[in-house]
C-alpha positions as CSV (number, residue, x, y, z in Angstrom):
1,M,-43.9,39.9,-7.7
2,L,-40.0,40.0,-8.2
3,R,-39.3,40.7,-4.6
4,R,-41.8,37.8,-3.5
5,K,-40.1,35.4,-5.8
6,S,-36.8,36.3,-4.6
7,E,-38.0,35.6,-1.0
8,Q,-39.4,32.3,-1.9
9,L,-35.7,31.5,-3.6
10,T,-34.0,32.6,-0.6
11,L,-36.3,30.5,1.7
12,S,-35.9,27.4,-0.6
13,G,-32.1,27.8,-0.7
14,F,-32.3,28.1,3.3
15,V,-34.3,25.0,3.9
16,F,-32.0,23.1,1.4
17,S,-29.0,24.2,3.2
18,L,-30.4,22.9,6.3
19,I,-31.1,19.6,4.9
20,V,-27.8,19.3,3.3
21,M,-26.5,20.2,7.0
22,A,-28.4,17.4,8.6
23,A,-27.2,15.2,6.1
24,L,-23.6,16.1,6.5
25,S,-23.8,15.8,10.3
26,V,-25.1,12.2,9.8
27,L,-22.2,11.5,7.6
28,S,-19.7,13.0,9.9
29,L,-21.0,11.2,12.8
30,H,-20.6,8.0,10.7
31,Q,-17.0,8.7,9.9
32,A,-16.3,9.6,13.5
33,R,-17.5,6.2,14.4
34,M,-15.5,4.4,11.7
35,F,-12.4,6.6,12.9
36,A,-13.0,5.5,16.5
37,D,-13.3,1.8,15.5
38,S,-10.2,1.8,13.5
39,A,-8.2,3.5,16.4
40,G,-9.6,0.8,18.7
41,R,-8.2,-1.9,16.4
42,L,-4.9,-0.1,16.2
43,A,-4.6,-0.2,20.1
44,H,-5.4,-3.8,20.0
45,G,-2.8,-4.8,17.6
46,Q,-0.3,-2.5,19.2
47,E,-0.9,-4.3,22.5
48,I,-0.4,-7.6,21.0
49,L,3.0,-6.4,19.5
50,R,4.0,-5.2,22.9
51,S,3.0,-8.3,24.6
52,L,4.9,-10.5,22.2
53,E,8.0,-8.2,22.7
54,L,7.7,-8.7,26.5
55,L,7.2,-12.6,26.4
56,R,10.6,-12.6,24.3
57,G,12.4,-10.7,26.8
58,T,10.8,-13.0,29.7
59,V,11.8,-16.3,28.0
60,S,15.3,-14.8,27.2
61,G,15.5,-13.7,31.1
62,A,14.4,-17.2,32.0
63,E,17.1,-18.7,30.0
64,S,19.8,-16.4,31.4
65,S,18.6,-17.0,35.0
66,H,18.7,-20.7,34.4
67,R,22.3,-20.5,33.2
68,S,23.5,-18.4,35.8
69,H,22.0,-20.7,38.6
70,L,23.7,-23.7,37.1
71,I,27.0,-22.0,36.9
72,T,27.0,-20.1,40.3
73,G,24.5,-22.3,42.3
74,S,23.2,-19.2,43.7
75,T,19.6,-19.4,44.9
76,A,18.8,-15.8,43.9
77,Y,19.3,-16.8,40.2
78,G,17.0,-19.7,41.1
79,D,14.4,-17.3,42.2
80,D,14.7,-15.0,39.3
81,Y,14.4,-18.1,37.2
82,K,11.0,-19.1,38.8
83,Q,9.9,-15.5,38.5
84,A,10.3,-15.4,35.1
85,L,8.4,-18.7,34.3
86,N,5.5,-17.3,36.3
87,A,5.7,-14.0,34.3
88,A,5.9,-16.1,31.0
89,D,2.7,-18.0,32.1
90,S,0.8,-14.8,32.8
91,Q,1.9,-13.2,29.6
92,L,0.9,-16.2,27.6
93,Q,-2.5,-16.0,29.2
94,G,-2.9,-12.3,28.2
95,I,-1.7,-13.1,24.5
96,A,-4.3,-15.7,24.4
97,R,-7.1,-13.4,25.2
98,L,-5.7,-10.8,22.6
99,V,-5.8,-13.1,19.7
100,A,-8.7,-15.3,20.6
101,G,-10.8,-14.0,17.7
102,N,-8.1,-14.4,15.1
103,T,-7.9,-18.2,13.7
104,Q,-4.5,-17.9,12.1
105,Q,-3.1,-16.0,15.1
106,S,-4.6,-18.5,17.7
107,M,-2.9,-21.4,15.5
108,L,0.5,-19.6,15.6
109,F,-0.1,-19.0,19.4
110,S,-0.9,-22.6,20.1
111,E,2.5,-23.7,18.5
112,L,4.3,-20.8,20.5
113,S,2.5,-21.9,23.7
114,A,3.9,-25.7,22.9
115,Q,7.4,-24.6,22.2
116,I,7.7,-22.7,25.4
117,S,6.2,-25.5,27.3
118,A,9.0,-27.6,25.6
119,R,11.6,-25.2,26.4
120,I,10.5,-24.9,30.1
121,A,10.6,-28.9,30.1
122,T,14.2,-28.6,28.9
123,F,15.1,-26.3,31.5
124,E,13.5,-28.5,34.4
125,Q,15.4,-31.6,32.8
126,V,18.7,-29.9,33.1
127,L,17.9,-28.5,36.7
128,A,17.0,-32.3,37.6
129,T,20.1,-33.6,36.3
130,Y,22.1,-30.8,38.0
131,R,20.9,-31.7,41.5
132,M,21.2,-35.3,41.1
133,S,24.4,-35.6,39.2
134,G,26.1,-32.3,39.2
135,F,27.1,-29.6,37.0
136,A,29.3,-32.0,34.7
137,A,26.3,-34.0,33.8
138,A,24.0,-31.2,33.3
139,R,26.6,-29.5,31.0
140,I,26.1,-32.5,28.8
141,L,22.6,-31.7,28.4
142,I,23.3,-28.0,27.8
143,G,25.6,-28.8,25.1
144,D,22.7,-30.6,23.3
145,D,21.5,-28.6,20.3
146,T,17.8,-29.2,21.2
147,G,17.7,-26.0,23.7
148,R,18.8,-23.9,20.8
149,Q,16.7,-25.1,18.3
150,Q,13.6,-24.5,20.6
151,T,14.8,-20.9,21.4
152,E,15.2,-20.2,17.9
153,R,11.7,-21.7,16.9
154,I,9.9,-19.5,19.6
155,G,11.7,-16.5,18.2
156,Q,10.6,-17.6,14.7
157,I,6.9,-17.8,15.8
158,I,7.0,-14.7,17.8
159,D,8.2,-12.8,14.6
160,A,5.6,-14.7,12.5
161,I,2.7,-13.6,14.9
162,G,4.2,-9.9,15.1
163,K,4.6,-9.9,11.1
164,A,0.9,-10.8,10.5
165,E,-0.2,-8.3,13.5
166,Q,2.0,-5.7,11.6
167,Q,0.1,-6.2,8.2
168,S,-3.2,-6.0,10.0
169,L,-2.1,-2.8,11.7
170,R,-1.2,-1.2,8.2
171,I,-4.6,-2.1,7.0
172,H,-6.4,-0.7,9.9
173,E,-4.1,2.4,9.8
174,R,-5.1,3.0,6.2
175,Q,-8.8,2.7,7.0
176,Q,-8.3,5.0,9.8
177,N,-6.6,7.6,7.5
178,I,-9.6,7.2,5.1
179,A,-12.0,7.8,7.9
180,K,-10.0,10.7,9.2
181,M,-9.8,12.2,5.6
182,R,-13.6,11.7,5.1
183,L,-14.6,13.1,8.3
184,Q,-12.2,16.4,7.8
185,Y,-14.0,16.6,4.2
186,S,-17.4,16.3,5.9
187,I,-16.5,19.1,8.4
188,M,-15.2,21.3,5.9
189,T,-18.2,20.9,3.6
190,L,-20.6,21.4,6.8
191,A,-18.7,24.7,7.5
192,I,-19.2,25.9,3.8
193,V,-23.0,24.9,4.0
194,L,-23.2,26.7,7.5
195,L,-21.5,29.9,6.0
196,L,-24.0,29.8,3.1
197,V,-27.0,29.5,5.7
198,L,-25.6,32.4,7.5
199,S,-25.3,34.4,4.4
200,L,-28.8,33.7,3.6
201,I,-29.9,34.6,6.9
202,Y,-28.0,37.9,6.7
203,I,-29.7,38.5,3.5
204,Q,-33.1,37.8,4.7
205,V,-32.3,40.2,7.8
206,R,-31.2,42.8,5.4
207,R,-34.2,42.4,3.4
208,S,-36.7,42.5,6.3
209,A,-34.8,45.6,7.8
210,A,-35.2,47.5,4.4
211,T,-38.9,46.5,4.4
212,A,-39.4,47.9,7.9
213,R,-37.6,51.2,6.8
214,Q,-39.8,51.5,3.8
215,A,-42.7,51.0,5.9
216,E,-41.8,53.6,8.4
217,H,-41.4,56.0,5.4
218,L,-44.7,55.2,4.0
219,L,-46.4,55.8,7.4
220,N,-45.3,59.3,7.1
221,R,-47.2,59.9,3.7
222,L,-49.9,57.4,3.8
223,N,-53.4,57.0,5.3
224,V,-54.9,54.7,7.8
225,T,-55.5,52.4,4.8
226,L,-51.7,52.2,4.1
227,E,-51.0,51.5,7.8
228,T,-53.5,48.7,7.8
229,R,-51.6,47.2,4.8
230,V,-48.2,47.7,6.4
231,T,-49.7,45.9,9.6
232,E,-51.0,43.0,7.5
233,R,-47.4,42.6,5.9
234,T,-46.1,42.6,9.4
235,V,-48.3,39.8,10.3
236,E,-47.4,37.9,7.0
237,L,-43.5,38.2,7.9
238,E,-44.0,37.0,11.3
239,A,-46.2,33.9,10.1
240,R,-43.3,33.4,7.7
241,T,-40.7,33.6,10.4
242,R,-42.8,31.1,12.5
243,E,-43.0,28.8,9.6
244,L,-39.2,29.0,9.1
245,E,-38.9,28.2,12.9
246,Q,-41.4,25.3,12.6
247,Q,-39.6,24.0,9.5
248,A,-36.3,23.9,11.6
249,L,-37.9,22.2,14.3
250,Q,-39.4,19.7,12.2
251,L,-36.1,19.2,10.5
252,K,-34.3,18.7,14.0
253,E,-37.1,16.1,14.6
254,K,-36.4,14.4,11.4
255,T,-32.6,14.1,12.3
256,R,-33.5,12.7,15.4
257,Q,-35.8,10.1,13.9
258,L,-33.0,9.3,11.4
259,E,-30.7,8.6,14.3
260,E,-33.4,6.4,15.8
261,K,-33.8,4.5,12.6
262,T,-30.1,3.9,12.6
263,A,-30.3,2.4,15.9
264,Q,-33.3,0.2,14.8
265,L,-31.3,-1.1,11.7
266,E,-28.4,-2.0,14.1
267,S,-30.6,-4.1,16.1
268,F,-32.4,-5.7,12.9
269,S,-30.2,-8.8,12.9
270,Y,-31.1,-9.6,16.4
271,S,-34.8,-9.1,15.7
272,V,-34.7,-11.3,12.6
273,S,-32.6,-14.0,14.3
274,H,-34.7,-14.2,17.5
275,D,-38.0,-12.5,17.3
276,L,-39.0,-13.9,13.9
277,R,-37.4,-17.3,13.9
278,A,-39.1,-18.8,17.0
279,P,-42.7,-18.2,15.7
280,L,-41.7,-19.3,12.3
281,R,-40.2,-22.5,13.5
282,A,-43.4,-23.1,15.5
283,I,-45.5,-22.5,12.5
284,S,-43.4,-24.7,10.3
285,G,-43.2,-27.5,12.9
286,F,-46.8,-27.9,13.7
287,A,-47.6,-27.6,10.0
288,Q,-45.1,-30.7,9.4
289,I,-46.8,-32.6,12.2
290,L,-50.1,-31.9,11.0
291,A,-49.1,-33.0,7.4
292,R,-47.7,-36.3,8.9
293,R,-50.3,-37.2,11.4
294,H,-53.5,-35.9,10.1
295,R,-53.1,-35.3,6.4
296,T,-55.5,-38.1,5.4
297,E,-58.2,-36.5,7.4
298,L,-58.3,-33.3,5.6
299,S,-60.1,-32.5,2.3
300,E,-58.3,-31.9,-0.8
301,Q,-58.7,-28.2,-0.4
302,G,-57.5,-28.6,3.4
303,Q,-54.4,-30.5,2.1
304,H,-53.9,-27.6,-0.4
305,F,-54.0,-25.1,2.1
306,L,-51.6,-27.1,4.5
307,D,-49.1,-27.7,1.5
308,N,-49.3,-23.7,1.1
309,I,-48.4,-23.2,4.9
310,V,-45.5,-25.6,4.8
311,Q,-43.9,-24.0,1.5
312,A,-44.7,-20.3,2.6
313,S,-42.9,-21.2,6.0
314,S,-39.9,-22.6,4.2
315,H,-39.8,-19.6,1.8
316,M,-39.8,-17.1,4.8
317,G,-37.2,-19.3,6.5
318,R,-34.9,-18.8,3.5
319,L,-35.9,-15.2,3.2
320,I,-35.0,-14.6,6.8
321,D,-31.5,-16.4,6.6
322,D,-30.7,-14.3,3.2
323,L,-31.7,-11.1,4.9
324,L,-29.6,-11.9,8.1
325,N,-26.7,-13.0,5.8
326,Y,-27.2,-9.5,4.0
327,S,-27.3,-7.4,7.2
328,R,-24.2,-9.4,8.6
329,L,-22.4,-8.8,5.6
330,G,-21.1,-5.1,6.4
331,R,-20.2,-5.9,10.1
332,R,-17.8,-8.7,9.6
333,E,-14.1,-7.8,9.4
334,L,-12.5,-8.5,6.2
335,V,-9.2,-10.4,5.8
336,F,-7.7,-9.2,2.6
337,K,-5.0,-11.6,1.2
338,P,-4.2,-13.3,-2.2
339,V,-7.0,-15.7,-3.0
340,P,-6.7,-18.0,-6.0
341,L,-9.9,-18.1,-8.0
342,N,-9.2,-21.8,-9.1
343,Q,-9.8,-23.0,-5.9
344,V,-12.7,-20.9,-4.7
345,L,-14.7,-22.0,-8.1
346,S,-13.5,-25.6,-7.7
347,D,-14.9,-25.6,-4.1
348,I,-18.3,-24.1,-5.3
349,A,-18.6,-26.5,-8.3
350,G,-18.2,-29.3,-5.6
351,F,-20.9,-27.9,-3.3
352,L,-23.4,-27.5,-6.4
353,Q,-22.6,-30.9,-7.9
354,P,-25.9,-32.4,-6.7
355,R,-27.9,-29.6,-8.3
356,I,-25.6,-29.7,-11.3
357,A,-26.3,-33.3,-11.8
358,E,-29.9,-33.2,-11.2
359,S,-30.6,-30.5,-13.9
360,G,-28.0,-31.8,-16.2
361,A,-26.3,-28.7,-16.4
362,A,-22.6,-28.2,-17.5
363,I,-20.0,-25.6,-15.8
364,N,-16.7,-24.9,-17.3
365,F,-14.2,-22.5,-16.1
366,T,-10.5,-22.0,-17.3
367,D,-7.7,-23.2,-15.4
368,S,-5.3,-20.0,-15.7
369,M,-7.3,-17.7,-13.4
370,P,-4.9,-15.4,-11.5
371,A,-5.3,-14.8,-7.6
372,V,-7.1,-11.7,-6.6
373,A,-6.7,-9.6,-3.5
374,G,-9.9,-10.1,-1.2
375,D,-11.6,-12.0,1.5
376,R,-12.2,-15.6,0.4
377,T,-15.4,-15.7,2.4
378,L,-16.9,-12.8,0.2
379,L,-15.7,-14.2,-2.9
380,T,-17.1,-17.5,-2.3
381,Q,-20.5,-16.0,-1.6
382,I,-20.3,-13.8,-4.9
383,F,-19.6,-16.7,-7.1
384,T,-21.9,-19.1,-5.4
385,N,-24.8,-16.7,-5.7
386,L,-23.9,-16.0,-9.5
387,L,-23.6,-19.8,-10.2
388,E,-26.9,-20.6,-8.4
389,N,-28.9,-17.9,-10.2
390,A,-27.5,-19.3,-13.6
391,L,-28.8,-22.9,-12.5
392,T,-32.1,-21.4,-11.4
393,Y,-33.2,-19.0,-14.2
394,R,-32.8,-21.6,-17.1
395,R,-35.1,-22.0,-20.0
396,P,-37.7,-24.6,-19.7
397,G,-36.7,-27.9,-21.2
398,T,-33.1,-26.6,-21.9
399,A,-29.9,-27.6,-19.7
400,A,-27.9,-24.6,-18.3
401,K,-24.6,-24.2,-19.9
402,I,-22.4,-21.9,-17.7
403,S,-18.9,-20.6,-18.7
404,V,-16.8,-18.6,-16.1
405,T,-13.9,-16.9,-17.9
406,C,-11.3,-14.3,-16.8
407,E,-9.8,-11.2,-18.5
408,D,-7.0,-9.1,-17.2
409,A,-7.2,-5.3,-17.2
410,D,-4.0,-3.8,-15.8
411,D,-4.1,-4.3,-12.1
412,K,-7.7,-5.6,-12.1
413,V,-9.4,-8.7,-13.1
414,I,-12.7,-9.1,-14.6
415,V,-14.3,-12.4,-14.1
416,S,-17.4,-13.2,-16.4
417,V,-20.3,-15.8,-15.6
418,A,-22.2,-16.4,-18.6
419,D,-25.3,-18.6,-19.2
420,N,-27.8,-19.5,-21.7
421,G,-31.0,-18.7,-19.5
422,I,-34.0,-16.9,-19.8
423,G,-32.1,-13.2,-20.0
424,I,-32.7,-10.0,-18.5
425,A,-34.2,-6.8,-20.0
426,A,-32.2,-3.8,-20.2
427,E,-34.6,-1.6,-18.2
428,H,-34.0,-4.3,-15.2
429,Y,-30.1,-4.0,-15.2
430,D,-29.9,-1.9,-12.0
431,R,-33.0,-2.9,-10.3
432,I,-31.9,-6.5,-10.1
433,F,-29.0,-5.5,-7.7
434,N,-31.4,-3.9,-5.1
435,V,-33.0,-5.8,-1.9
436,F,-36.2,-7.8,-2.8
437,Q,-36.3,-7.0,-6.5
438,R,-37.5,-9.9,-8.2
439,L,-38.6,-10.1,-12.0
440,H,-40.8,-13.4,-11.8
441,N,-43.1,-14.8,-9.1
442,Q,-42.4,-17.7,-6.8
443,D,-44.1,-20.4,-8.7
444,E,-42.0,-19.5,-11.9
445,F,-38.6,-19.2,-10.4
446,P,-37.9,-19.6,-6.4
447,G,-35.9,-17.2,-4.6
448,T,-35.9,-14.4,-2.1
449,G,-34.8,-11.4,-4.2
450,I,-31.6,-10.9,-2.1
451,G,-29.0,-13.0,-3.6
452,L,-27.8,-10.1,-6.3
453,A,-28.0,-7.5,-3.5
454,V,-25.6,-9.6,-1.5
455,V,-23.2,-10.1,-4.7
456,K,-23.4,-6.1,-5.1
457,K,-22.6,-5.4,-1.5
458,A,-19.8,-8.0,-1.2
459,V,-18.2,-6.7,-4.6
460,D,-18.5,-2.9,-3.2
461,M,-16.9,-4.2,0.1
462,L,-13.9,-5.6,-2.0
463,G,-13.7,-2.3,-3.7
464,G,-14.7,-3.9,-7.0
465,R,-17.6,-3.5,-9.5
466,V,-20.5,-5.7,-10.9
467,W,-22.7,-5.3,-14.0
468,V,-24.7,-7.4,-16.3
469,E,-25.2,-7.8,-19.8
470,S,-27.9,-9.8,-21.2
471,A,-30.6,-10.6,-24.2
472,P,-34.1,-12.1,-23.1
473,G,-34.2,-15.7,-24.3
474,I,-30.5,-16.0,-25.0
475,G,-28.8,-15.5,-21.8
476,S,-26.9,-13.3,-19.3
477,T,-23.4,-12.5,-18.5
478,F,-22.6,-11.0,-14.9
479,H,-19.2,-9.4,-15.0
480,V,-17.2,-8.7,-11.6
481,Q,-14.1,-6.6,-11.6
482,L,-11.6,-7.4,-8.8
483,Q,-8.2,-6.2,-7.6
484,K,-5.5,-8.6,-8.8
485,S,-3.1,-9.9,-6.4
486,M,0.5,-8.8,-7.6
487,N,2.5,-11.1,-5.2
488,Y,0.6,-14.5,-5.8
489,H,0.4,-16.7,-8.7
490,N,-1.7,-20.1,-9.3
């Protein structure tokens, strides 16, 4: 009995170890992908920096060849000047492709391109004067301070683009280091679990060998009945071995299925935006046409059914939009920089003003909020969802009163959004931050059950924390902890 229990424990440990190995393998693959992605971004940033320095040298070379051509009149310098202009044009095109996805860098690049074009125009004006009136007249234009100012401005813009790209490189480098460290930890843990599995296998093999030796010894002493029992035991061991092999195959198949599920999740956004939107638009469109043109021809019950179709289509559309936003949230590139909370809340209050006026609500927030380090788009999404929830889940017959306050906690900022709404029971505090978790039906309070899940995911991406304190019938307070920006003040 004790031996059987020991074997069961060994088998359970073996299966558990295999499951852990599969999970660690998936985690290691994910970290490897993150590491490769960070490496690609680093290479992209370094290519921009190299292109900028090459462009700086080309502009400087064009200016040097231009000056030498004016002084000596040599056509060789003139040819060098033209080649430098052609090279600068090609390099500008290359940089334009590299910064195409970055709004800030694209704006700086547009100014850089304009300044280089202006500098070339100055070069050409001096050459034209030189050809028509000689070096003395051209020298007057050269002595003008415009060219020097243009050259200095070109250098300043190149430095500004390079500085921004260096900051982005440092962020990507940190992300790469984190991914590398996690990958190393995953591999180390996987090696430890593998060693544990090998140890369990060794123990099991030794036990099987010991059992075989005992059976051989008993064969010399016992009769045919004992031999039959040994044979049955051998069959049992073989069956157990086959069971273990089958479990290993099943675990391998589960791992493959998990990888397929991951691939399916990655294509989920595309399916939502294309495969679901098209039929939903058709249903909604035809239902609205039917409501406009033939509503009077329907019975009261038919009109009720038609209204349900229109409302359900509208709700499904909002659900698809929210789900799509949730799935996109983790794939967008974050831009961490100082973000003044006062500006974010003011913009949101302006956006929600029609709802505030319609419901008679009041929203107050302090004017002395510090700036936080984060992504402005995510911060806007977080506080828009929290304020919209406060406006939605209000007590019947009571105007919503919402206050947004701020508390310093060392290098952190805790922003609290408090309301006088219906409140939340304590047993639902964790549940409400999950996708599709609603505490009320659609007739009581409209919604999709994704808003707070978006808040939780966005706060996690910013390295923060969100939690709620509430009392049913009194109101709720949502707390958002964010990183304070030390180098920016309102």
